[in-house]
C-alpha positions, 0 to 999 in steps of 0.5 A: 836195590836198582829197579832194574834189578829187583825187576829181574829178581822178583821175575816181574822181567825176566831179563835185566837188560829188558828192563833196563829197555823198560825203564828207558823207554818210560814204560816203568813207573814208582811210585806214580813217576817215571822211574830209572833203571837206577832208581833205588826200591824199598819195601812199600813202593808201588812199581808199575809196569806197561807193556803195550795195552797191559798195565801191571802193578805191584807193591814192594814187600821185601828186597833180597838180592838173591832169592830161589823161585819158590820164595819170589812170592813175598818180595811183592803183591800185585795190586 
């Protein structure tokens, strides 16, 4: 799954366009490297998101296209 879509599905970032812009501006890392929106996400990857002075890291546990709000916590965990 694409990184920008994964960020939207897991609700780490609310909208896919915002996720895409964050990737374009170099604010999103995948396994410690600046990632493009088209990067493939797989279980075990570490995603880092920086907005302003706040840094968030999450480990990918599962990848699914459609998920309900109650099931989101099964897709990632904060590091």
